[in-house]
C-alpha positions in Angstrom: 0.0 0.0 0.0 3.0 2.3 0.6 4.0 2.1 -3.1 0.5 3.3 -4.2 0.7 6.3 -1.9 4.2 7.2 -3.2 3.0 6.8 -6.9 0.1 9.1 -6.2 2.4 11.8 -4.7 4.7 11.5 -7.7 1.8 11.8 -10.1 0.3 14.8 -8.4 3.7 16.5 -8.2 4.4 15.9 -11.9 0.9 17.1 -12.8 1.4 20.3 -10.7 4.9 20.9 -12.2 3.6 20.5 -15.8 0.6 22.8 -15.1 2.7 25.5 -13.5 5.3 25.3 -16.4 2.5 25.6 -19.0 1.0 28.6 -17.2 4.5 30.3 -17.0 5.2 29.7 -20.7 1.8 31.1 -21.6 2.5 34.3 -19.6 5.8 35.0 -21.5 5.6 37.7 -24.2 5.5 36.5 -27.8 8.8 36.5 -29.7 9.4 39.2 -32.2 11.3 39.1 -35.5 14.3 41.3 -36.0 13.6 44.8 -37.4 16.2 44.6 -40.2 15.4 42.3 -43.1 18.3 40.5 -44.7 19.0 42.0 -48.2 18.7 39.6 -51.1 21.7 39.8 -53.4 19.8 38.6 -56.5 16.6 36.8 -57.2 17.4 33.2 -58.3 14.6 33.0 -60.9 12.6 35.7 -62.5 10.1 35.6 -65.3 12.9 36.7 -67.7 15.8 34.5 -66.5 16.2 30.9 -65.7 17.5 29.7 -62.3 21.1 28.5 -62.5 22.8 26.6 -59.7 26.6 26.2 -59.7 28.0 23.5 -57.4 31.7 23.5 -56.8 33.3 20.5 -55.2 36.6 18.6 -55.5 36.7 15.8 -58.0 36.8 12.3 -56.7 39.9 10.5 -58.0 39.8 6.7 -58.5 42.6 4.7 -56.9 43.3 2.7 -60.0 
């Protein structure tokens, strides 16, 4: 019977902790995005130009 009482205490404590944490997280102010947008260097694809992707990597050499 002692195990059942301890499990009840653990359950109630965990429930109270989760409830309190949820309430605290809800009371925090909402996050705000930065004021400065990141400038875009160039649009990748426009109606007049095709998108081109250049991938540079070292070549794999076979050990023949």
